C-alpha angles and dihedrals in degrees: 000000000000122000106240095185093078096055098052132036109273125225091257093055092051090051092048090050089053090048091051091050091049091048090052090051092049092048091049091050092047091050091051092050091049092051091049093051092046092050092049090050091052092049091049091050092050093048091048094049094048097049117117117261118238113224090201092066092053098073095139116094118252119260107257091219089070099042118107114264121246113239 
């Protein structure tokens, strides 16, 4: 009696192909989400760094160690 499982794709191979395809889709989605989160973090950092400084909030005197020296 000949073994017919070797000539055609077995049920297990078809399921593993479907699993691989699902895993690729999940990886692609996860990569897209990670890129989106990273981009949002960069935009937030740029917006935060470029915001105007309020002089009212800076009531504490400057540290003299960091003041420019008089020549």
